[in-house]
N, C-alpha and C positions, 0 to 999 in steps of 0.2 A: 306282803302288800295285797290289800283287797281292793277290787275297783268296785264303787257305787254303781246304783243301775244308772246314772246319769253321765258318768264316765265316758262311756262308749259315745254317746251323743255330742259331748264336748269335743272329743277328739275328731269326730267326724265334720263337726261344724268349723274346728280348726283348720282341718286339711281343706275342707270345702273354700274356705278364706283365703287359702294361698294356691288354691287352684288345681289343675290337673298335674301339673309337674309334682307338686306335693305327695298326690296319690302314688304316682309311679314310684317316687323315692321310698316312701311307706312300704309299697309293694317288695321292690327289691330287697331292702333293708329285713322285710319280714322273711322273705327266702333266705337270706343270708344266716339270720339269726335262728329262725325255728320255721321250717319250710310250710307248716299248718297254716302259721299266722299270713305268710305271703300268699299261699292259696287263698285262704279268705279274703285277704283285700283284694285281689284279682278278682274273685266271684263278685265282692260287692261292687267293683268298677264297672263288672260287664253288665250285674243286675241294674244298677243305676242308671247306666247308660241307656236301658231299654225303658226304664220307667220315666226318666226325665224326658226322654224323647216324645214319649206319648202324652206325658202332662204338658208339654211346650206345645203341641198340637193342639191340643183341647184348649189351652188356653188361649192362644192365638185366635181361635175360632170364635172365643168368648169376650175378647177384648173390644171394647166399644158399644156392648150391648148393655145399656143403664137397667134395664129389667132384671138382668142376670147379675150384675154387680150388686146390685140391691139384695136380692135373693141370697147372694152368696153372705154378703155381710150379715144378713139378718140370721141364717144359718150359722154361721160362725160364732156370732152373739149368742144364740141359743144354746150351742155345744159348750160354750165357756161356761153359761150360767147353770146347764147340766153338771159339768166336771164340778164345780164350785159346790154345787147341793150334795152331789155324792161323795166329795171329800167330808163334807159336814156330817153327812150321814154316817160314813167309817167313824169318824172321830166320835160321835156320840156312841155307835155301838162298842168301842173300843174302852170308852170311859165306864158304859155300862157294865161291860165284861171284867173290868179292874174293880168297879165298885164289888160285884158279886164274888169275887176272889178274895178280896180284902174283908168282906163280912165272914165269908167261910173261916178264913183266917182267924178273925176275933172271936169267932163262936168255937171253933178250935181250940184256941188258947184260952178261953175263959174255963173249959172244961176241966 
C-alpha cells in the first residue's frame, strides 16, 4: 500500500479535528507498533506546539486591524491566483513534452 502526497495532510487534519488526545493516542500506538513512528509523532507534536503558539501570538496582535485583514485577504487571493497559474503552466509544459514524445514515436515508427 502506498500513501499519496496528500495522505499525511489528511491524517494530520483528522487528528487535529479530534484534539490533543488523538495525537497522544497516535503517538503511543506508534511507539507500540514501530518506535520511529511514535518518535515522529512526538517530534511533530512538539514542533507544532511551538509554531502554533507563535502563530497564535501574532494573530492575536493582528486581530481587529482592518488594514491588516484587507492586506492578508489580498495576499491570500494573489497566492491562490499564482498557484492556479503555475498549475496551468505545468499542465501546458507536460502536454508539450507529451506531444514531442508522441511526434518522436510517430517519426520512429514510420521509418
